[in-house]
C-alpha positions as CSV (number, residue, x, y, z in Angstrom):
1,X,-30.6,-41.7,-19.8
2,X,-30.8,-39.6,-17.2
3,X,-32.4,-36.1,-17.7
4,X,-29.8,-33.8,-17.5
5,X,-31.3,-30.3,-15.5
6,X,-29.6,-27.3,-16.7
7,X,-30.8,-24.6,-14.4
8,X,-27.8,-23.6,-12.9
9,X,-25.9,-22.6,-16.3
10,X,-28.7,-20.8,-17.5
11,X,-28.8,-18.8,-14.6
12,X,-25.2,-18.0,-14.7
13,X,-25.6,-17.4,-18.1
14,X,-28.0,-14.5,-17.4
15,X,-26.2,-13.4,-14.5
16,X,-22.9,-13.0,-16.3
17,X,-24.7,-10.9,-19.1
18,X,-26.4,-8.6,-17.1
19,X,-23.1,-8.0,-15.4
20,X,-22.1,-6.7,-18.4
21,X,-24.4,-4.3,-19.1
22,X,-24.3,-2.3,-15.7
23,X,-25.2,1.1,-16.3
24,X,-27.1,0.6,-19.2
25,X,-30.2,2.7,-19.3
26,X,-33.7,1.8,-19.3
27,X,-34.5,-2.6,-20.1
28,X,-30.9,-2.8,-21.5
29,X,-29.8,-3.4,-18.0
30,X,-32.3,-5.4,-16.5
31,X,-34.2,-7.4,-19.5
32,X,-32.5,-10.2,-20.9
33,X,-34.0,-10.1,-24.4
34,X,-32.9,-6.1,-24.8
35,X,-29.7,-7.0,-22.7
36,X,-28.3,-9.5,-25.4
37,X,-28.2,-6.9,-28.7
38,X,-26.8,-4.2,-26.4
39,X,-24.2,-6.2,-25.2
40,X,-23.3,-7.6,-29.0
41,X,-23.3,-3.8,-30.1
42,X,-21.5,-2.7,-27.6
43,X,-18.7,-5.2,-28.5
44,X,-18.7,-4.2,-31.9
45,X,-18.2,-0.5,-31.6
46,X,-15.7,-1.6,-28.6
47,X,-13.3,-3.3,-31.6
48,X,-14.5,-0.9,-34.2
49,X,-13.4,2.4,-32.1
50,X,-10.2,1.0,-30.5
51,X,-9.0,1.3,-33.9
52,X,-10.3,4.7,-34.5
53,X,-8.4,5.9,-31.4
54,X,-5.3,5.2,-33.3
55,X,-6.4,7.7,-36.0
56,X,-7.8,10.6,-33.6
57,X,-4.6,10.3,-31.4
58,X,-2.9,10.5,-35.0
59,X,-4.2,13.5,-36.3
60,X,-3.7,15.2,-32.7
61,X,-0.2,14.5,-33.2
62,X,-0.1,16.2,-36.4
63,X,-2.0,19.3,-35.3
64,X,0.7,19.6,-32.5
65,X,3.7,19.4,-34.8
66,X,1.4,22.0,-36.9
67,X,1.2,24.1,-34.2
68,X,5.0,23.9,-32.9
69,X,6.9,24.3,-36.9
70,X,4.3,27.2,-37.2
71,X,6.5,29.1,-34.1
72,X,9.6,29.0,-36.9
73,X,7.6,29.6,-40.2
74,X,7.2,26.5,-41.4
75,X,4.2,24.6,-43.0
76,X,3.2,21.0,-41.4
77,X,3.3,19.4,-44.9
78,X,6.5,21.2,-45.8
79,X,8.2,19.8,-42.1
80,X,7.3,16.0,-43.1
81,X,8.8,16.7,-46.3
82,X,12.5,18.1,-45.2
83,X,11.9,15.6,-42.4
84,X,11.5,12.7,-45.5
85,X,14.3,14.0,-47.5
86,X,16.5,14.3,-45.2
87,X,15.9,10.4,-44.4
88,X,15.1,11.3,-40.7
89,X,13.1,8.5,-39.4
90,X,11.1,9.6,-36.2
91,X,6.7,9.1,-36.0
92,X,4.9,12.4,-35.4
93,X,4.2,10.7,-31.5
94,X,7.9,11.3,-30.8
95,X,8.1,14.4,-33.0
96,X,5.2,15.6,-30.9
97,X,6.9,14.9,-27.6
98,X,9.5,16.1,-29.0
99,X,8.0,19.5,-29.3
100,X,6.1,19.4,-26.3
101,X,8.6,18.3,-23.5
102,X,12.4,19.4,-25.6
103,X,11.6,22.4,-27.3
104,X,15.0,22.9,-27.5
105,X,15.8,19.6,-29.3
106,X,12.9,20.2,-31.3
107,X,14.5,23.5,-32.4
108,X,17.8,22.1,-33.3
109,X,16.1,19.6,-35.5
110,X,14.0,21.8,-37.1
111,X,17.0,24.6,-37.5
112,X,18.8,21.6,-38.9
113,X,15.8,20.9,-41.7
114,X,15.9,24.1,-42.9
115,X,19.5,24.5,-43.5
116,X,19.7,21.7,-45.2
117,X,16.9,22.5,-47.8
């Protein structure tokens, strides 16, 4: 059986790993032993924070909506309650965009909710 030399793949694997650690500080960018766990942890953090990002964005929309409806004398929780009772299925993202980009439309929406209560 012929001998298999694996130098090419060994170097390729190491260079690919070090490409991923570009911009890291200290030895984690150049030493294989330190780079491996750094890349593994970075991937785990990236995965988790992609999920967290969605919650952060939702909280931002809630704050923006609260500020927008306070101008009309309603609290955020009361506003959401009125939306649900009126069976208006707009999510917080769309409502926040309405409040920012189309304040006239948002004003009509709020007024229609407060009239119907």
